[in-house]
PyMOL Python script that loads the backbone (N, CA, C, O; Angstrom):
from pymol import cmd

cmd.read_pdbstr("""\
ATOM      1  N   MET A   1     -13.523 108.669 225.981  1.00  0.00           N
ATOM      2  CA  MET A   1     -14.221 107.408 226.118  1.00  0.00           C
ATOM      3  C   MET A   1     -13.221 106.327 226.517  1.00  0.00           C
ATOM      4  O   MET A   1     -12.118 106.256 225.975  1.00  0.00           O
ATOM      5  N   THR A   2     -13.608 105.511 227.445  1.00  0.00           N
ATOM      6  CA  THR A   2     -12.732 104.474 227.948  1.00  0.00           C
ATOM      7  C   THR A   2     -13.152 103.119 227.384  1.00  0.00           C
ATOM      8  O   THR A   2     -14.341 102.831 227.252  1.00  0.00           O
ATOM      9  N   THR A   3     -12.186 102.312 227.062  1.00  0.00           N
ATOM     10  CA  THR A   3     -12.469 100.974 226.581  1.00  0.00           C
ATOM     11  C   THR A   3     -12.448 100.007 227.751  1.00  0.00           C
ATOM     12  O   THR A   3     -11.481  99.975 228.513  1.00  0.00           O
ATOM     13  N   GLN A   4     -13.494  99.225 227.900  1.00  0.00           N
ATOM     14  CA  GLN A   4     -13.556  98.254 228.977  1.00  0.00           C
ATOM     15  C   GLN A   4     -12.761  97.010 228.600  1.00  0.00           C
ATOM     16  O   GLN A   4     -12.780  96.569 227.451  1.00  0.00           O
ATOM     17  N   THR A   5     -12.069  96.459 229.576  1.00  0.00           N
ATOM     18  CA  THR A   5     -11.391  95.198 229.347  1.00  0.00           C
ATOM     19  C   THR A   5     -12.416  94.076 229.411  1.00  0.00           C
ATOM     20  O   THR A   5     -13.541  94.268 229.874  1.00  0.00           O
ATOM     21  N   ASP A   6     -12.017  92.913 228.945  1.00  0.00           N
ATOM     22  CA  ASP A   6     -12.903  91.753 228.994  1.00  0.00           C
ATOM     23  C   ASP A   6     -13.299  91.440 230.433  1.00  0.00           C
ATOM     24  O   ASP A   6     -14.453  91.109 230.704  1.00  0.00           O
ATOM     25  N   ALA A   7     -12.344  91.544 231.353  1.00  0.00           N
ATOM     26  CA  ALA A   7     -12.639  91.249 232.757  1.00  0.00           C
ATOM     27  C   ALA A   7     -13.700  92.191 233.313  1.00  0.00           C
ATOM     28  O   ALA A   7     -14.573  91.763 234.069  1.00  0.00           O
ATOM     29  N   ILE A   8     -13.634  93.459 232.948  1.00  0.00           N
ATOM     30  CA  ILE A   8     -14.622  94.427 233.438  1.00  0.00           C
ATOM     31  C   ILE A   8     -15.990  94.152 232.824  1.00  0.00           C
ATOM     32  O   ILE A   8     -17.004  94.255 233.515  1.00  0.00           O
ATOM     33  N   ARG A   9     -16.036  93.808 231.553  1.00  0.00           N
ATOM     34  CA  ARG A   9     -17.330  93.452 230.930  1.00  0.00           C
ATOM     35  C   ARG A   9     -17.941  92.248 231.627  1.00  0.00           C
ATOM     36  O   ARG A   9     -19.137  92.232 231.917  1.00  0.00           O
ATOM     37  N   ARG A  10     -17.116  91.239 231.894  1.00  0.00           N
ATOM     38  CA  ARG A  10     -17.612  90.042 232.573  1.00  0.00           C
ATOM     39  C   ARG A  10     -18.042  90.357 233.999  1.00  0.00           C
ATOM     40  O   ARG A  10     -19.055  89.841 234.471  1.00  0.00           O
ATOM     41  N   PHE A  11     -17.273  91.209 234.692  1.00  0.00           N
ATOM     42  CA  PHE A  11     -17.636  91.602 236.060  1.00  0.00           C
ATOM     43  C   PHE A  11     -18.977  92.332 236.068  1.00  0.00           C
ATOM     44  O   PHE A  11     -19.843  92.034 236.890  1.00  0.00           O
ATOM     45  N   THR A  12     -19.147  93.280 235.163  1.00  0.00           N
ATOM     46  CA  THR A  12     -20.388  94.050 235.103  1.00  0.00           C
ATOM     47  C   THR A  12     -21.573  93.145 234.802  1.00  0.00           C
ATOM     48  O   THR A  12     -22.635  93.293 235.407  1.00  0.00           O
ATOM     49  N   ASP A  13     -21.403  92.213 233.877  1.00  0.00           N
ATOM     50  CA  ASP A  13     -22.481  91.274 233.563  1.00  0.00           C
ATOM     51  C   ASP A  13     -22.814  90.397 234.771  1.00  0.00           C
ATOM     52  O   ASP A  13     -23.986  90.164 235.070  1.00  0.00           O
ATOM     53  N   ALA A  14     -21.778  89.910 235.467  1.00  0.00           N
ATOM     54  CA  ALA A  14     -22.003  89.086 236.657  1.00  0.00           C
ATOM     55  C   ALA A  14     -22.683  89.902 237.751  1.00  0.00           C
ATOM     56  O   ALA A  14     -23.553  89.391 238.456  1.00  0.00           O
ATOM     57  N   TRP A  15     -22.291  91.171 237.897  1.00  0.00           N
ATOM     58  CA  TRP A  15     -22.897  92.054 238.905  1.00  0.00           C
ATOM     59  C   TRP A  15     -24.386  92.235 238.604  1.00  0.00           C
ATOM     60  O   TRP A  15     -25.223  92.178 239.505  1.00  0.00           O
ATOM     61  N   LYS A  16     -24.700  92.451 237.335  1.00  0.00           N
ATOM     62  CA  LYS A  16     -26.100  92.631 236.942  1.00  0.00           C
ATOM     63  C   LYS A  16     -26.916  91.368 237.205  1.00  0.00           C
ATOM     64  O   LYS A  16     -28.090  91.442 237.567  1.00  0.00           O
ATOM     65  N   ARG A  17     -26.285  90.208 237.021  1.00  0.00           N
ATOM     66  CA  ARG A  17     -26.970  88.932 237.264  1.00  0.00           C
ATOM     67  C   ARG A  17     -27.046  88.589 238.744  1.00  0.00           C
ATOM     68  O   ARG A  17     -27.872  87.772 239.151  1.00  0.00           O
ATOM     69  N   GLY A  18     -26.190  89.209 239.550  1.00  0.00           N
ATOM     70  CA  GLY A  18     -26.120  88.863 240.958  1.00  0.00           C
ATOM     71  C   GLY A  18     -25.425  87.534 241.181  1.00  0.00           C
ATOM     72  O   GLY A  18     -25.725  86.817 242.136  1.00  0.00           O
ATOM     73  N   ASP A  19     -24.493  87.207 240.293  1.00  0.00           N
ATOM     74  CA  ASP A  19     -23.773  85.926 240.320  1.00  0.00           C
ATOM     75  C   ASP A  19     -22.543  86.038 241.223  1.00  0.00           C
ATOM     76  O   ASP A  19     -21.454  86.383 240.765  1.00  0.00           O
ATOM     77  N   ASP A  20     -22.731  85.744 242.501  1.00  0.00           N
ATOM     78  CA  ASP A  20     -21.663  85.924 243.489  1.00  0.00           C
ATOM     79  C   ASP A  20     -20.405  85.114 243.172  1.00  0.00           C
ATOM     80  O   ASP A  20     -19.292  85.610 243.350  1.00  0.00           O
ATOM     81  N   ASP A  21     -20.567  83.889 242.710  1.00  0.00           N
ATOM     82  CA  ASP A  21     -19.394  83.065 242.396  1.00  0.00           C
ATOM     83  C   ASP A  21     -18.555  83.701 241.285  1.00  0.00           C
ATOM     84  O   ASP A  21     -17.332  83.792 241.396  1.00  0.00           O
ATOM     85  N   ALA A  22     -19.217  84.137 240.224  1.00  0.00           N
ATOM     86  CA  ALA A  22     -18.503  84.778 239.123  1.00  0.00           C
ATOM     87  C   ALA A  22     -17.875  86.095 239.577  1.00  0.00           C
ATOM     88  O   ALA A  22     -16.745  86.408 239.203  1.00  0.00           O
ATOM     89  N   ILE A  23     -18.602  86.859 240.376  1.00  0.00           N
ATOM     90  CA  ILE A  23     -18.073  88.131 240.891  1.00  0.00           C
ATOM     91  C   ILE A  23     -16.789  87.880 241.680  1.00  0.00           C
ATOM     92  O   ILE A  23     -15.797  88.586 241.499  1.00  0.00           O
ATOM     93  N   ASN A  24     -16.809  86.880 242.547  1.00  0.00           N
ATOM     94  CA  ASN A  24     -15.620  86.568 243.341  1.00  0.00           C
ATOM     95  C   ASN A  24     -14.446  86.157 242.467  1.00  0.00           C
ATOM     96  O   ASN A  24     -13.326  86.622 242.680  1.00  0.00           O
ATOM     97  N   GLN A  25     -14.685  85.295 241.491  1.00  0.00           N
ATOM     98  CA  GLN A  25     -13.608  84.824 240.619  1.00  0.00           C
ATOM     99  C   GLN A  25     -13.017  85.976 239.795  1.00  0.00           C
ATOM    100  O   GLN A  25     -11.798  86.105 239.683  1.00  0.00           O
ATOM    101  N   ILE A  26     -13.873  86.789 239.233  1.00  0.00           N
ATOM    102  CA  ILE A  26     -13.406  87.898 238.394  1.00  0.00           C
ATOM    103  C   ILE A  26     -12.699  88.952 239.244  1.00  0.00           C
ATOM    104  O   ILE A  26     -11.715  89.544 238.798  1.00  0.00           O
ATOM    105  N   THR A  27     -13.188  89.193 240.465  1.00  0.00           N
ATOM    106  CA  THR A  27     -12.522  90.136 241.369  1.00  0.00           C
ATOM    107  C   THR A  27     -11.105  89.673 241.671  1.00  0.00           C
ATOM    108  O   THR A  27     -10.175  90.479 241.677  1.00  0.00           O
ATOM    109  N   ILE A  28     -10.937  88.390 241.920  1.00  0.00           N
ATOM    110  CA  ILE A  28      -9.593  87.847 242.148  1.00  0.00           C
ATOM    111  C   ILE A  28      -8.719  88.064 240.917  1.00  0.00           C
ATOM    112  O   ILE A  28      -7.569  88.487 241.031  1.00  0.00           O
ATOM    113  N   GLU A  29      -9.265  87.774 239.753  1.00  0.00           N
ATOM    114  CA  GLU A  29      -8.527  87.965 238.498  1.00  0.00           C
ATOM    115  C   GLU A  29      -8.100  89.427 238.329  1.00  0.00           C
ATOM    116  O   GLU A  29      -6.957  89.708 237.968  1.00  0.00           O
ATOM    117  N   ILE A  30      -9.021  90.345 238.591  1.00  0.00           N
ATOM    118  CA  ILE A  30      -8.725  91.774 238.414  1.00  0.00           C
ATOM    119  C   ILE A  30      -7.688  92.246 239.427  1.00  0.00           C
ATOM    120  O   ILE A  30      -6.757  92.965 239.065  1.00  0.00           O
ATOM    121  N   THR A  31      -7.837  91.855 240.683  1.00  0.00           N
ATOM    122  CA  THR A  31      -6.895  92.335 241.700  1.00  0.00           C
ATOM    123  C   THR A  31      -5.515  91.711 241.537  1.00  0.00           C
ATOM    124  O   THR A  31      -4.514  92.356 241.848  1.00  0.00           O
ATOM    125  N   ARG A  32      -5.440  90.495 241.066  1.00  0.00           N
ATOM    126  CA  ARG A  32      -4.131  89.874 240.807  1.00  0.00           C
ATOM    127  C   ARG A  32      -3.464  90.463 239.584  1.00  0.00           C
ATOM    128  O   ARG A  32      -2.237  90.474 239.479  1.00  0.00           O
ATOM    129  N   GLY A  33      -4.286  90.963 238.642  1.00  0.00           N
ATOM    130  CA  GLY A  33      -3.737  91.554 237.426  1.00  0.00           C
ATOM    131  C   GLY A  33      -3.006  92.857 237.695  1.00  0.00           C
ATOM    132  O   GLY A  33      -2.123  93.244 236.929  1.00  0.00           O
ATOM    133  N   GLY A  34      -3.362  93.528 238.763  1.00  0.00           N
ATOM    134  CA  GLY A  34      -2.653  94.725 239.171  1.00  0.00           C
ATOM    135  C   GLY A  34      -2.950  95.989 238.386  1.00  0.00           C
ATOM    136  O   GLY A  34      -2.230  96.979 238.517  1.00  0.00           O
ATOM    137  N   SER A  35      -4.000  95.973 237.570  1.00  0.00           N
ATOM    138  CA  SER A  35      -4.338  97.159 236.793  1.00  0.00           C
ATOM    139  C   SER A  35      -5.203  98.095 237.628  1.00  0.00           C
ATOM    140  O   SER A  35      -6.344  97.776 237.960  1.00  0.00           O
ATOM    141  N   ASP A  36      -4.646  99.246 237.958  1.00  0.00           N
ATOM    142  CA  ASP A  36      -5.409 100.230 238.732  1.00  0.00           C
ATOM    143  C   ASP A  36      -6.662 100.669 237.986  1.00  0.00           C
ATOM    144  O   ASP A  36      -7.703 100.904 238.600  1.00  0.00           O
ATOM    145  N   ALA A  37      -6.564 100.779 236.665  1.00  0.00           N
ATOM    146  CA  ALA A  37      -7.714 101.210 235.866  1.00  0.00           C
ATOM    147  C   ALA A  37      -8.850 100.196 235.967  1.00  0.00           C
ATOM    148  O   ALA A  37     -10.016 100.583 236.034  1.00  0.00           O
ATOM    149  N   ASP A  38      -8.525  98.901 235.978  1.00  0.00           N
ATOM    150  CA  ASP A  38      -9.562  97.882 236.104  1.00  0.00           C
ATOM    151  C   ASP A  38     -10.203  97.913 237.480  1.00  0.00           C
ATOM    152  O   ASP A  38     -11.411  97.716 237.611  1.00  0.00           O
ATOM    153  N   ILE A  39      -9.403  98.160 238.500  1.00  0.00           N
ATOM    154  CA  ILE A  39      -9.951  98.229 239.858  1.00  0.00           C
ATOM    155  C   ILE A  39     -10.905  99.416 239.978  1.00  0.00           C
ATOM    156  O   ILE A  39     -11.973  99.300 240.580  1.00  0.00           O
ATOM    157  N   VAL A  40     -10.524 100.541 239.412  1.00  0.00           N
ATOM    158  CA  VAL A  40     -11.393 101.721 239.420  1.00  0.00           C
ATOM    159  C   VAL A  40     -12.669 101.432 238.626  1.00  0.00           C
ATOM    160  O   VAL A  40     -13.765 101.782 239.063  1.00  0.00           O
ATOM    161  N   ALA A  41     -12.532 100.800 237.473  1.00  0.00           N
ATOM    162  CA  ALA A  41     -13.697 100.484 236.645  1.00  0.00           C
ATOM    163  C   ALA A  41     -14.630  99.511 237.357  1.00  0.00           C
ATOM    164  O   ALA A  41     -15.851  99.630 237.256  1.00  0.00           O
ATOM    165  N   MET A  42     -14.058  98.552 238.074  1.00  0.00           N
ATOM    166  CA  MET A  42     -14.864  97.594 238.830  1.00  0.00           C
ATOM    167  C   MET A  42     -15.657  98.330 239.911  1.00  0.00           C
ATOM    168  O   MET A  42     -16.842  98.058 240.107  1.00  0.00           O
ATOM    169  N   THR A  43     -15.017  99.244 240.599  1.00  0.00           N
ATOM    170  CA  THR A  43     -15.673 100.024 241.639  1.00  0.00           C
ATOM    171  C   THR A  43     -16.790 100.876 241.045  1.00  0.00           C
ATOM    172  O   THR A  43     -17.874 100.979 241.621  1.00  0.00           O
ATOM    173  N   ARG A  44     -16.526 101.478 239.909  1.00  0.00           N
ATOM    174  CA  ARG A  44     -17.557 102.297 239.246  1.00  0.00           C
ATOM    175  C   ARG A  44     -18.747 101.448 238.816  1.00  0.00           C
ATOM    176  O   ARG A  44     -19.895 101.877 238.928  1.00  0.00           O
ATOM    177  N   ALA A  45     -18.469 100.242 238.324  1.00  0.00           N
ATOM    178  CA  ALA A  45     -19.561  99.347 237.916  1.00  0.00           C
ATOM    179  C   ALA A  45     -20.448  99.031 239.119  1.00  0.00           C
ATOM    180  O   ALA A  45     -21.673  99.002 239.001  1.00  0.00           O
ATOM    181  N   MET A  46     -19.830  98.794 240.269  1.00  0.00           N
ATOM    182  CA  MET A  46     -20.609  98.500 241.479  1.00  0.00           C
ATOM    183  C   MET A  46     -21.419  99.718 241.918  1.00  0.00           C
ATOM    184  O   MET A  46     -22.535  99.575 242.417  1.00  0.00           O
ATOM    185  N   ALA A  47     -20.866 100.900 241.735  1.00  0.00           N
ATOM    186  CA  ALA A  47     -21.533 102.124 242.198  1.00  0.00           C
ATOM    187  C   ALA A  47     -22.686 102.533 241.283  1.00  0.00           C
ATOM    188  O   ALA A  47     -23.655 103.139 241.739  1.00  0.00           O
ATOM    189  N   THR A  48     -22.587 102.208 240.011  1.00  0.00           N
ATOM    190  CA  THR A  48     -23.565 102.720 239.057  1.00  0.00           C
ATOM    191  C   THR A  48     -24.538 101.680 238.517  1.00  0.00           C
ATOM    192  O   THR A  48     -25.458 102.019 237.774  1.00  0.00           O
ATOM    193  N   THR A  49     -24.342 100.421 238.884  1.00  0.00           N
ATOM    194  CA  THR A  49     -25.193  99.348 238.366  1.00  0.00           C
ATOM    195  C   THR A  49     -25.870  98.654 239.537  1.00  0.00           C
ATOM    196  O   THR A  49     -25.219  98.312 240.525  1.00  0.00           O
ATOM    197  N   THR A  50     -27.160  98.450 239.426  1.00  0.00           N
ATOM    198  CA  THR A  50     -27.898  97.784 240.482  1.00  0.00           C
ATOM    199  C   THR A  50     -27.552  96.303 240.505  1.00  0.00           C
ATOM    200  O   THR A  50     -27.655  95.610 239.493  1.00  0.00           O
ATOM    201  N   TYR A  51     -27.143  95.831 241.673  1.00  0.00           N
ATOM    202  CA  TYR A  51     -26.799  94.422 241.852  1.00  0.00           C
ATOM    203  C   TYR A  51     -28.026  93.559 241.579  1.00  0.00           C
ATOM    204  O   TYR A  51     -29.100  93.783 242.138  1.00  0.00           O
ATOM    205  N   GLY A  52     -27.846  92.565 240.705  1.00  0.00           N
ATOM    206  CA  GLY A  52     -28.947  91.652 240.403  1.00  0.00           C
ATOM    207  C   GLY A  52     -30.052  92.266 239.574  1.00  0.00           C
ATOM    208  O   GLY A  52     -31.175  91.761 239.573  1.00  0.00           O
ATOM    209  N   SER A  53     -29.757  93.351 238.864  1.00  0.00           N
ATOM    210  CA  SER A  53     -30.799  94.068 238.114  1.00  0.00           C
ATOM    211  C   SER A  53     -31.349  93.291 236.925  1.00  0.00           C
ATOM    212  O   SER A  53     -32.440  93.592 236.440  1.00  0.00           O
ATOM    213  N   SER A  54     -30.609  92.299 236.452  1.00  0.00           N
ATOM    214  CA  SER A  54     -31.111  91.560 235.285  1.00  0.00           C
ATOM    215  C   SER A  54     -31.755  90.235 235.677  1.00  0.00           C
ATOM    216  O   SER A  54     -31.988  89.382 234.820  1.00  0.00           O
ATOM    217  N   ARG A  55     -32.040  90.059 236.943  1.00  0.00           N
ATOM    218  CA  ARG A  55     -32.685  88.813 237.396  1.00  0.00           C
ATOM    219  C   ARG A  55     -34.111  88.765 236.957  1.00  0.00           C
ATOM    220  O   ARG A  55     -34.813  87.796 237.245  1.00  0.00           O
TER     221      ARG A  55
END
""", "prot")
cmd.dss("prot")
cmd.show_as("cartoon", "prot")
cmd.util.cbc("prot")
cmd.orient("prot")
């Protein structure tokens, strides 16, 4: 089982809301952080979660 970082939780929530501004800000934060695991987790969240599903 993998533990999600705060950034990934926030990214997933923003993705579900379809909040483009938050998605952009968090993506910048994740990519600047340099964590390969977070980048992979972000990609998985996009692949497995419907964009804007909680609207």
